[in-house]
C-alpha positions as CSV (number, residue, x, y, z in Angstrom):
1,M,-17.3,-14.6,21.2
2,N,-19.2,-18.1,21.9
3,K,-16.9,-21.2,21.5
4,S,-18.8,-22.7,18.6
5,L,-18.9,-19.5,16.4
6,L,-15.0,-19.1,17.3
7,I,-14.1,-22.6,15.9
8,W,-16.3,-22.2,13.0
9,L,-14.5,-18.9,12.0
10,L,-10.9,-20.1,12.5
11,G,-11.8,-23.6,10.8
12,T,-13.2,-22.2,7.8
13,L,-10.6,-19.4,7.4
14,V,-7.8,-22.0,7.7
15,S,-9.6,-24.7,5.4
16,A,-10.7,-22.0,2.7
17,S,-7.4,-20.7,2.3
18,G,-5.8,-23.8,1.2
19,D,-2.5,-23.5,-0.2
20,A,-2.4,-19.9,0.4
21,F,-1.4,-20.6,4.1
22,V,1.7,-22.5,3.2
23,P,4.8,-20.5,4.3
24,Q,7.2,-19.4,1.5
25,S,10.4,-17.4,2.3
26,F,13.3,-15.8,0.3
27,A,14.7,-19.4,0.3
28,S,11.7,-20.9,-1.8
29,L,11.8,-17.9,-4.2
30,R,15.3,-18.8,-4.8
31,R,14.4,-22.5,-5.7
32,H,11.4,-21.2,-7.9
33,L,13.9,-19.3,-10.0
34,R,16.2,-22.4,-10.1
35,R,13.3,-24.2,-11.6
36,S,12.4,-21.8,-14.4
37,S,13.8,-18.7,-16.0
38,T,10.8,-18.1,-18.3
39,T,7.8,-18.4,-15.9
40,T,6.5,-16.3,-13.3
41,S,8.8,-15.5,-10.6
42,P,7.7,-14.9,-7.1
43,L,10.4,-12.2,-6.7
44,I,8.7,-10.2,-9.5
45,G,5.3,-11.8,-10.0
46,L,5.1,-11.1,-13.6
47,R,5.6,-13.4,-16.6
48,E,8.7,-12.6,-18.2
49,S,10.8,-14.1,-21.2
50,T,14.5,-13.8,-20.6
51,G,15.6,-13.5,-24.1
52,A,19.3,-13.4,-25.2
53,V,22.0,-12.2,-23.0
54,A,24.1,-9.5,-24.5
55,A,27.9,-9.1,-23.6
56,P,28.6,-6.5,-21.1
57,D,30.2,-3.3,-22.6
58,S,32.7,-1.1,-20.9
59,S,30.1,1.1,-19.3
60,D,28.5,-1.7,-17.7
61,K,31.9,-2.7,-16.4
62,E,32.4,0.8,-15.0
63,Q,29.2,0.9,-13.4
64,T,29.9,-2.7,-11.7
65,A,33.1,-1.5,-10.4
66,D,31.7,1.8,-8.9
67,V,29.6,-0.1,-6.5
68,D,32.4,0.1,-4.1
69,S,31.5,3.6,-3.5
70,T,27.8,3.3,-3.4
71,D,26.4,5.3,-0.7
72,P,23.6,3.9,1.3
73,D,20.9,6.2,-0.4
74,E,22.0,5.4,-3.6
75,I,21.1,2.4,-5.9
76,P,23.7,0.0,-7.6
77,R,23.4,0.0,-11.2
78,G,25.2,-3.2,-12.4
79,G,21.9,-5.1,-13.2
80,G,22.1,-3.8,-16.8
81,S,25.2,-5.8,-17.6
82,G,24.0,-9.1,-16.7
83,G,26.2,-9.3,-13.8
84,L,25.6,-8.2,-10.3
85,P,27.9,-5.2,-8.7
86,K,30.9,-6.5,-6.7
87,R,29.0,-6.3,-3.5
88,V,25.5,-5.8,-2.0
89,P,24.6,-2.0,-1.3
90,P,25.0,-1.4,2.4
91,L,21.8,-2.4,4.5
92,P,19.8,0.8,5.4
93,T,20.1,2.3,8.8
94,M,17.4,3.4,11.0
95,E,18.3,6.8,10.2
96,N,17.6,6.0,6.4
97,Y,14.3,4.6,7.4
98,R,13.5,7.5,9.7
99,K,14.2,10.2,7.1
100,F,12.1,8.4,4.6
101,A,9.2,7.2,6.9
102,L,8.6,10.7,9.1
103,P,7.8,12.9,6.0
104,C,5.8,10.0,4.6
105,L,3.7,9.6,7.8
106,A,3.0,13.5,7.5
107,L,2.1,12.8,3.7
108,W,-0.4,10.1,4.8
109,V,-2.0,12.5,7.6
110,M,-2.3,15.4,5.2
111,G,-5.4,13.8,3.3
112,P,-7.7,13.4,6.1
113,L,-6.7,16.7,7.4
114,L,-7.8,18.5,4.2
115,S,-11.2,16.9,4.6
116,L,-11.3,17.9,8.4
117,V,-10.8,21.5,7.1
118,D,-13.7,21.3,4.7
119,T,-16.0,19.8,7.4
120,S,-15.0,22.4,9.9
121,F,-15.8,25.5,7.5
122,V,-18.9,24.0,6.1
123,G,-20.1,23.1,9.9
124,L,-19.1,26.4,11.2
125,S,-20.8,28.7,8.5
126,G,-24.4,29.6,7.8
127,S,-27.4,28.7,10.1
128,A,-27.8,25.8,12.1
129,A,-30.3,24.1,9.9
130,Q,-28.3,25.0,6.6
131,S,-25.0,23.8,8.2
132,A,-26.4,20.6,9.4
133,E,-27.9,19.6,5.9
134,Q,-24.6,20.3,4.2
135,L,-22.6,18.3,6.5
136,A,-25.1,15.5,5.9
137,A,-24.5,16.1,2.0
138,L,-20.6,16.4,2.8
139,G,-20.3,12.9,4.1
140,P,-21.4,10.9,1.2
141,A,-20.3,13.2,-1.2
142,T,-16.5,13.0,0.2
143,T,-16.8,9.5,0.5
144,F,-18.0,8.7,-2.8
145,F,-15.4,10.9,-4.4
146,D,-12.7,9.5,-2.5
147,G,-13.6,6.0,-3.1
148,A,-13.6,6.7,-6.9
149,T,-10.1,8.1,-6.3
150,Y,-9.2,4.9,-4.1
151,L,-9.9,2.6,-6.9
152,F,-6.9,4.0,-8.8
153,A,-4.5,3.3,-6.0
154,F,-3.1,0.5,-7.9
155,L,-1.4,3.2,-10.3
156,N,0.4,4.5,-7.2
157,V,1.6,0.9,-6.2
158,A,2.7,-0.1,-9.5
159,T,4.7,3.3,-10.1
160,T,6.8,2.6,-6.6
161,N,7.4,-0.8,-7.6
162,L,8.2,-0.4,-11.1
163,Y,10.4,2.7,-10.7
164,S,12.3,1.5,-7.7
165,S,13.2,-1.8,-9.6
166,A,14.0,-0.2,-12.8
167,R,16.3,2.3,-10.9
168,A,18.0,-0.7,-9.2
169,Q,18.3,-2.8,-12.5
170,A,19.6,-0.1,-14.8
171,G,19.8,3.2,-13.1
172,S,18.0,6.4,-11.9
173,E,18.8,8.0,-15.2
174,S,18.2,5.0,-17.6
175,E,15.5,4.9,-20.4
176,K,13.8,2.0,-18.4
177,A,13.4,4.1,-15.2
178,E,12.2,7.2,-17.2
179,S,9.6,5.2,-19.2
180,V,8.1,4.1,-16.0
181,V,7.4,7.8,-15.0
182,R,6.1,8.7,-18.4
183,T,4.0,5.7,-18.8
184,A,2.6,6.2,-15.3
185,A,1.9,9.9,-16.0
186,K,0.1,9.3,-19.4
187,V,-2.0,6.2,-17.9
188,A,-2.8,8.5,-14.6
189,L,-3.8,11.5,-16.8
190,G,-5.8,9.5,-19.3
191,S,-7.8,7.6,-16.5
192,G,-8.3,10.8,-14.8
193,F,-10.1,12.2,-17.9
194,A,-12.2,9.3,-18.2
195,V,-13.5,9.2,-14.6
196,M,-14.0,13.1,-14.7
197,L,-16.3,12.7,-17.6
198,L,-18.1,9.8,-15.9
199,L,-18.6,11.6,-12.7
200,L,-19.8,14.8,-14.8
201,F,-22.6,12.9,-16.4
202,V,-23.7,10.0,-14.3
203,S,-22.8,11.3,-10.6
204,R,-26.4,12.2,-9.9
205,P,-27.7,8.7,-10.4
206,L,-24.8,7.1,-8.9
207,L,-25.0,9.1,-5.9
208,G,-28.7,8.5,-5.6
209,L,-27.8,4.6,-5.2
210,Y,-25.2,5.3,-2.9
211,I,-27.5,7.6,-0.4
212,G,-30.2,5.3,-0.7
213,H,-33.8,6.2,0.4
214,E,-32.4,9.3,2.3
215,A,-32.2,11.0,-1.3
216,G,-36.0,11.0,-1.6
217,N,-36.4,12.0,2.0
218,N,-34.3,15.2,1.6
219,P,-34.1,16.5,-2.1
220,H,-31.3,19.0,-1.0
221,L,-29.2,16.1,0.1
222,L,-28.7,14.8,-3.4
223,D,-28.5,18.3,-5.0
224,W,-25.8,19.4,-2.9
225,S,-24.0,16.1,-3.2
226,T,-24.0,16.0,-6.6
227,E,-22.8,19.7,-7.1
228,Y,-20.0,18.9,-4.5
229,V,-18.9,15.6,-6.7
230,Q,-19.1,17.5,-10.1
231,I,-17.0,20.3,-9.2
232,R,-14.2,17.9,-7.4
233,A,-14.4,16.0,-10.4
234,L,-12.5,18.5,-12.4
235,S,-9.6,17.8,-10.2
236,M,-9.5,13.8,-11.0
237,P,-7.0,14.3,-13.8
238,T,-4.5,16.2,-11.7
239,S,-5.4,14.1,-8.6
240,L,-4.3,10.9,-10.6
241,L,-1.2,12.8,-11.7
242,L,-0.4,14.0,-8.5
243,G,-0.5,10.3,-7.2
244,V,1.9,8.7,-9.4
245,L,4.3,11.6,-9.1
246,Q,4.3,11.1,-5.6
247,A,4.9,7.5,-5.9
248,A,7.6,7.7,-8.3
249,L,9.4,10.3,-5.9
250,L,8.8,7.7,-3.2
251,G,10.2,5.2,-5.1
252,A,13.3,7.1,-5.7
253,K,13.6,7.4,-1.7
254,D,12.3,11.2,-1.7
255,S,9.4,11.7,0.8
256,V,10.1,15.4,1.3
257,T,9.3,16.7,-2.2
258,P,5.8,15.3,-2.1
259,L,5.4,16.7,1.5
260,I,6.1,20.0,0.2
261,A,3.4,19.8,-2.7
262,V,1.0,18.8,0.1
263,V,1.7,21.6,2.2
264,Y,0.9,24.0,-0.7
265,S,-2.4,22.3,-1.1
266,M,-3.2,22.7,2.6
267,V,-2.3,26.5,2.3
268,V,-4.6,26.9,-0.7
269,N,-7.3,24.9,0.8
270,V,-7.5,26.8,4.3
271,I,-7.3,30.1,2.4
272,G,-9.7,29.0,-0.1
273,D,-12.3,27.7,2.3
274,Y,-12.0,30.8,4.4
275,I,-12.8,33.3,1.3
276,A,-15.4,30.8,-0.4
277,V,-17.1,29.4,2.5
278,K,-16.9,31.8,5.4
279,R,-16.4,35.3,3.6
280,L,-18.7,34.6,0.6
281,G,-21.1,32.2,2.1
282,M,-20.7,29.8,-0.8
283,G,-21.3,26.8,1.6
284,L,-20.8,23.2,0.3
285,R,-20.2,24.9,-3.7
286,G,-17.3,26.9,-1.9
287,A,-15.5,24.0,-0.1
288,A,-15.7,22.0,-3.5
289,M,-13.9,24.8,-5.4
290,A,-11.3,25.4,-2.6
291,T,-10.5,21.8,-2.7
292,T,-10.4,21.5,-6.2
293,L,-8.1,24.7,-6.3
294,A,-5.9,23.1,-3.8
295,Q,-5.5,20.0,-5.9
296,W,-4.4,21.8,-8.8
297,A,-1.8,23.9,-6.8
298,S,-0.4,20.9,-5.5
299,T,0.0,19.3,-8.9
300,Y,1.4,22.4,-10.3
301,A,3.8,22.6,-7.5
302,L,5.1,19.0,-7.7
303,I,5.4,19.0,-11.7
304,G,8.5,21.0,-11.7
305,P,10.5,19.0,-9.0
306,A,9.2,15.7,-10.5
307,R,10.6,16.8,-13.9
308,Q,14.0,17.8,-12.4
309,K,14.4,14.8,-10.2
310,L,12.7,11.8,-12.3
311,V,13.3,12.6,-16.1
312,K,16.8,13.7,-17.4
313,D,15.5,15.9,-20.5
314,H,12.7,17.3,-18.0
315,N,10.1,16.1,-20.1
316,L,7.3,14.1,-18.5
317,G,5.9,13.1,-22.1
318,L,2.4,14.3,-21.4
319,L,2.2,16.1,-24.6
320,M,2.4,14.6,-28.0
321,G,5.9,13.9,-28.8
322,G,7.2,14.1,-25.5
323,G,10.1,12.1,-24.3
324,R,13.7,11.6,-25.1
325,K,15.1,12.9,-28.6
326,G,16.8,9.7,-29.0
327,D,13.8,7.8,-28.6
328,K,12.8,8.8,-32.1
329,E,16.0,7.9,-33.7
330,G,17.8,4.6,-34.2
331,G,15.3,2.6,-36.5
332,K,15.3,-0.9,-35.6
333,K,18.5,-1.0,-33.5
334,K,16.7,1.5,-31.2
335,K,13.6,-0.6,-31.3
336,R,15.5,-3.5,-30.0
337,K,17.2,-1.5,-27.2
338,N,13.8,-0.2,-25.9
339,D,12.3,-3.6,-26.0
340,G,12.8,-3.8,-22.0
341,L,11.0,-0.3,-21.5
342,V,7.9,-0.4,-19.2
343,T,4.6,0.2,-20.8
344,G,0.9,0.6,-19.7
345,R,0.5,-3.3,-19.7
346,S,2.9,-3.5,-16.8
347,F,0.7,-1.3,-14.9
348,L,-2.5,-3.2,-15.8
349,A,-0.8,-6.4,-14.2
350,F,-1.1,-4.5,-11.0
351,A,-4.9,-3.6,-11.5
352,A,-6.9,-6.6,-10.4
353,P,-4.7,-8.0,-7.5
354,V,-4.5,-4.4,-6.0
355,L,-8.0,-3.8,-6.6
356,T,-8.9,-7.0,-4.8
357,L,-6.8,-5.9,-1.7
358,I,-8.5,-2.2,-1.6
359,L,-12.0,-3.8,-2.2
360,G,-11.2,-6.5,0.6
361,K,-10.4,-3.6,3.2
362,L,-13.6,-1.5,2.3
363,A,-15.7,-4.6,2.5
364,A,-14.3,-5.5,6.0
365,F,-15.1,-2.2,7.6
366,G,-18.2,-1.9,5.6
367,F,-19.6,-5.2,6.8
368,M,-18.4,-4.4,10.4
369,T,-20.5,-1.2,10.6
370,H,-23.4,-2.9,9.1
371,A,-23.4,-5.5,11.8
372,A,-22.8,-3.0,14.4
373,A,-25.9,-1.2,13.1
374,G,-28.2,-4.2,13.5
375,L,-27.2,-5.2,16.9
376,P,-29.2,-4.4,20.1
377,G,-28.7,-1.2,22.3
378,Q,-29.0,1.4,19.6
379,P,-27.9,4.2,19.5
380,T,-25.1,3.4,22.0
381,T,-23.8,0.1,20.3
382,L,-23.2,2.0,16.8
383,A,-21.8,5.1,18.8
384,S,-19.2,2.9,20.4
385,H,-18.5,0.9,17.4
386,Q,-17.9,4.3,15.4
387,I,-15.5,5.5,18.3
388,I,-13.4,2.5,18.0
389,L,-13.4,2.5,14.2
390,S,-12.2,6.0,14.0
391,T,-9.5,5.4,16.5
392,F,-8.4,2.5,14.5
393,F,-8.2,4.8,11.4
394,F,-6.1,7.1,13.2
395,I,-3.4,4.4,14.4
396,S,-3.4,2.8,10.7
397,P,-1.2,5.5,9.0
398,F,1.4,4.8,11.8
399,L,1.8,1.2,10.5
400,E,0.8,1.6,6.8
401,V,3.9,4.0,6.5
402,I,6.1,1.0,7.2
403,S,4.6,-0.9,4.1
404,Q,5.3,2.0,2.1
405,T,8.9,1.9,3.3
406,A,9.3,-1.7,2.6
407,Q,7.7,-1.0,-1.1
408,T,10.6,1.5,-1.6
409,F,13.7,-0.1,0.3
410,L,13.4,-3.7,-1.0
411,P,13.3,-3.8,-4.7
412,P,17.0,-2.3,-4.9
413,Y,18.0,-5.9,-3.1
414,L,15.4,-7.9,-5.3
415,A,15.3,-6.5,-8.8
416,P,19.2,-6.9,-9.6
417,V,19.4,-10.5,-8.4
418,K,16.4,-11.6,-10.2
419,E,17.5,-10.3,-13.5
420,Y,20.9,-11.7,-12.8
421,V,19.8,-15.2,-12.1
422,Q,17.4,-15.1,-15.1
423,K,20.4,-14.2,-17.3
424,M,22.4,-16.8,-15.7
425,Q,19.7,-19.4,-16.2
426,T,19.5,-18.5,-19.7
427,K,23.3,-18.8,-20.3
428,N,23.5,-22.1,-18.4
429,P,20.4,-23.8,-18.2
430,D,21.7,-27.1,-17.3
431,S,24.3,-26.3,-15.0
432,Y,23.3,-23.1,-13.0
433,D,21.8,-23.8,-9.7
434,V,21.2,-20.5,-7.6
435,D,21.0,-22.2,-4.2
436,N,24.8,-22.8,-4.9
437,D,25.5,-19.4,-6.2
438,P,26.9,-17.5,-3.3
439,V,26.6,-14.1,-5.1
440,A,22.6,-14.6,-5.4
441,Q,22.8,-16.1,-1.9
442,E,24.3,-13.0,-0.5
443,W,21.6,-10.6,-2.3
444,F,18.7,-12.7,-1.1
445,G,20.2,-12.7,2.4
446,A,20.2,-8.8,2.5
447,A,16.8,-8.4,1.2
448,F,15.6,-10.9,4.1
449,Q,17.5,-8.9,6.4
450,V,15.8,-5.6,5.4
451,A,12.4,-7.5,5.7
452,T,13.0,-8.6,9.1
453,K,14.4,-5.2,10.3
454,L,11.1,-3.6,9.0
455,L,9.0,-6.1,10.8
456,T,10.7,-5.9,14.0
457,S,10.2,-1.9,13.7
458,G,6.9,-2.3,12.8
459,L,6.0,-4.3,15.8
460,L,7.7,-2.0,18.2
461,V,6.0,0.9,16.8
462,A,2.6,-0.9,17.1
463,S,3.0,-2.1,20.3
464,I,3.7,1.6,21.6
465,I,0.9,3.3,19.6
466,A,-1.6,0.3,20.1
467,T,-1.0,0.6,23.9
468,L,-1.2,4.3,24.1
469,V,-4.3,5.0,22.0
470,S,-6.4,1.9,23.1
471,S,-5.9,3.3,26.8
472,I,-8.1,6.3,25.6
473,P,-11.4,4.2,25.5
474,A,-10.3,2.1,28.5
475,F,-9.5,4.5,31.0
476,F,-10.3,8.3,29.2
477,G,-13.6,7.7,27.5
478,N,-14.5,11.3,28.8
479,F,-11.9,12.5,26.3
480,I,-13.8,11.3,23.2
481,T,-17.5,11.6,24.2
482,S,-19.6,13.5,27.2
483,D,-22.1,10.5,27.2
484,V,-21.6,8.4,30.3
485,V,-23.6,5.5,28.8
486,V,-21.2,5.4,25.8
487,Q,-18.1,6.0,27.7
488,D,-19.1,2.7,29.4
489,A,-19.9,0.9,26.2
490,V,-16.4,1.6,24.5
491,K,-14.4,0.2,27.4
492,P,-14.7,-3.7,26.6
493,L,-13.8,-2.6,23.0
494,A,-10.5,-1.4,24.0
495,K,-8.8,-4.6,24.1
496,Y,-9.8,-5.7,20.7
497,L,-8.7,-2.3,19.3
498,W,-5.1,-3.1,20.8
499,A,-5.3,-6.3,19.4
500,G,-6.3,-5.2,15.9
501,A,-3.9,-2.4,16.0
502,L,-0.9,-4.9,17.0
503,L,-1.9,-7.3,14.4
504,T,-1.9,-4.5,11.8
505,A,2.0,-4.4,11.9
506,P,2.7,-7.6,10.5
507,V,0.1,-7.3,8.2
508,A,1.2,-4.0,7.0
509,V,4.9,-4.8,6.5
510,S,4.3,-8.3,5.4
511,E,2.0,-6.8,2.6
512,G,4.5,-4.2,1.6
513,C,7.1,-6.8,1.3
514,L,4.9,-9.0,-0.8
515,L,4.0,-6.1,-3.0
516,A,7.7,-5.3,-3.2
517,K,8.3,-9.0,-4.4
518,R,5.2,-8.7,-6.7
519,E,3.5,-11.8,-5.2
520,L,0.2,-10.3,-6.0
521,P,-1.6,-13.1,-6.7
522,F,-1.0,-14.6,-3.1
523,L,-2.1,-11.0,-1.8
524,A,-5.2,-11.1,-3.4
525,T,-6.0,-14.8,-2.6
526,V,-5.6,-14.3,1.0
527,Y,-7.9,-11.1,0.8
528,L,-10.4,-12.8,-1.5
529,V,-10.9,-15.7,1.0
530,S,-10.9,-13.4,4.4
531,S,-13.2,-11.1,2.6
532,I,-15.5,-13.7,1.9
533,V,-15.4,-15.6,5.2
534,L,-15.7,-12.4,7.7
535,P,-19.0,-11.1,6.4
536,F,-20.8,-14.7,7.1
537,A,-19.0,-14.3,10.9
538,L,-20.4,-11.1,11.1
539,I,-23.8,-11.8,10.0
540,E,-24.0,-14.7,12.4
541,I,-23.1,-12.3,15.0
542,K,-26.0,-10.2,14.0
543,K,-28.4,-12.9,14.0
544,Q,-27.5,-13.8,17.4
545,A,-28.0,-10.2,18.6
546,A,-24.5,-10.7,20.3
547,P,-22.8,-7.6,21.9
548,V,-20.7,-5.6,19.6
549,Q,-17.6,-6.6,21.3
550,Q,-17.9,-10.0,19.0
551,V,-17.8,-7.6,15.7
552,W,-14.5,-6.4,17.1
553,A,-13.2,-9.9,18.1
554,A,-14.1,-11.3,14.6
555,F,-12.2,-8.4,13.2
556,A,-9.2,-9.3,15.6
557,F,-9.2,-12.8,14.2
558,F,-9.4,-11.2,10.6
559,Q,-6.1,-9.5,11.3
560,L,-4.7,-12.4,12.8
561,F,-5.5,-14.7,9.8
562,R,-3.9,-12.3,7.4
563,A,-0.7,-11.6,9.6
564,T,-0.3,-15.4,9.7
565,C,-0.7,-16.0,6.0
566,F,1.6,-13.0,5.0
567,A,4.3,-13.2,7.7
568,G,4.4,-17.1,7.1
569,R,4.9,-16.6,3.5
570,I,7.9,-14.7,4.3
571,W,9.4,-15.9,7.5
572,G,7.9,-19.2,7.9
573,E,10.3,-21.5,6.2
574,P,13.6,-20.2,7.7
575,V,11.7,-20.5,11.2
576,V,10.8,-24.3,10.3
577,T,14.3,-24.8,8.9
578,K,16.0,-23.4,11.9
579,L,13.8,-25.8,14.0
580,K,14.9,-28.5,12.0
581,K,18.4,-28.0,12.4
582,M,18.1,-27.4,16.1
583,F,16.4,-30.9,16.5
584,K,19.0,-32.6,14.1
585,R,21.8,-31.2,16.3
586,V,20.0,-32.4,19.6
587,R,19.4,-36.0,18.0
588,N,23.1,-36.0,16.6
589,K,24.3,-34.9,20.2
590,K,22.1,-37.7,21.9
591,G,23.4,-40.3,19.4
592,S,27.1,-39.3,19.9
593,S,26.5,-39.4,23.5
594,G,24.9,-43.0,23.5
595,G,27.7,-44.2,21.3
596,Q,30.3,-43.2,23.9
597,L,28.4,-44.8,26.8
598,Q,28.3,-48.0,24.9
599,T,31.9,-48.0,24.1
600,S,32.8,-47.2,27.8
């Protein structure tokens, strides 16, 4: 990348980010809580009013006292009393992380595998001409449907965050925790039916816009794509419901149960594709039916375990009158007790920021492909870009799973102390100082240790995965393409793939930590700024007819900017504070040495 373009890109990113670049750690979060007990807390990111504090009853004291026997996998239940447990829960071990992350990784990989199964059966069935046309229709159809589903990923993020926090504050069997599950299930099911109706009635014109002029050149392309999407639309309600149930189980640190449900889906999908596509020759229609049946099967398989593990009365409240029997009784007294229950509004608070994150990621890769397609040397240029992009997508789940781990393991150390500090500020608005509260300091310190350990693990995993995978285009290009020209074209891109993958570690881990702390506006701001600036850099590269390496160099700087902002927000201030203390000790040492010399 030439020097002027590089300087422009870096300068624009830094200046446009403004205050978003200013580091903020757990220490600064403590100071924010000290300033106000009724405004938005960076620990949680949502506006809450603390209200009056009830005196702890005997059951609350019991819960607080029982923390001494807390297992590392259990979540303390002292928050409901207005006081913290006697001690911070034991920090998770690498064994705890491994038991959660490995099944979670398999869960992430299963999705692309299902698409690969459909592609394989459609591509290997029927005549060569028919399979080619149907594969051409399958591409935009699956991308369109997956994109529609991906837009509701904020429900999954919100469910994990809210449920994990509710368990930490009130316990796994509390009404607050169960209200998260019931509300998430209802919102997901309602949203799913709304999107299903939308896709059934307007998918054809939307796909026509999405496919573009190719739809007019090949009428079968639009027909097959529309039919596929309309059949898959029938699974949209169960698809969104499945997502939030998986997210709640992940919030409970259970990544095995969701994986079992996805295995059901894989088995049904393979059998369905074999019967409908290969044996009955139904082509793309058969693939859509098989995938829809697989989605229904996995949701059905997960509902039972979810009811057993997540709600005490085994009722998800999907039908009228669902929920605890006690919820219908108690009059005003019960109503006051339920004031803290999670409602649909809590989920909507995640919508805009998380959608900004999602659209920012999609826009980045979309503009990169657009820029690569406009560079000279086609089709080799676009082919080499697509190889590196696909390779990066293969690497991403290994690092994104650490983001999910942070979203699951951090709230138990953040939610109780946030509630405790707010109640202490309400009781003693003039005298309470969170910075001088050793109990709160201990909890914040534990949360910081968890975040730091996850960052270290992420960097280690990223360095290994990035080195291994980037060596394929660098030295073994014949493994991914038989075209010698394309093999030579991907070699210079390997170093940018390595840099982008390595920087994904601090991006993913920090993003997970910030989501756990609910710093949603900050995340959205950084993504918005970077997503606005990156396209201008890519357009400039396209105008200059530069080599495709500059597209991936721009992406590496895009990752560097996000990594610096996100990691700086969490770890920046402690580093600066340590440096200040170190320099102060050096100055004091020099001063004392000078004084001794003068005396002598």
